[in-house]
Residue, then its C-alpha position, 0 to 999 in steps of 0.5 A: m637242083s635239076v629243077a633250078l637248072a632246067d628253069s635256066f636251060d633246055l634240059g632233059v632230066v634223066s634219073a640215075d637213082s636205082r630206087q626212083i625207077f620203081r612205082f609206088m615206092d615214093i616214101g624214102t626215095d625223094k622223087i620229084s613231085s608229079e606236078l613238077r614232072e609235068k612242068i619239067p619232064h624227068f625220065q627213068i622215074d616210076i617205070v617198073n613195078p617193085d616185083q619186076l626185074y630191071t637191070a643196070g644193063q636195061w637202064k643203060s640201054d633205055s637211058e641211051l635211047i632217051i638221051d639220043g632222043l633228047l639230043k635229036r630234039q636239041k635238048v641237053p641231057f642232064v643225068v642226075g643221081g639219087t639223094 
């Protein structure tokens, strides 16, 4: 759905899926393909290794910075959850 909406609007997609933040964990997370991510940037995907600690508080802080940056670039932030 994020891809369809991003085709119609100038969106910045921010993933709120707690599993998609991890690199190398593609099976079972239903991550958007890297090809589509090149066309429509998605944030908060593949940002930490599975053995790294990344808290909900860190996600919130990082996402607020991403959203602020999107707004400054006149993009609509679109926060999407998991599958």
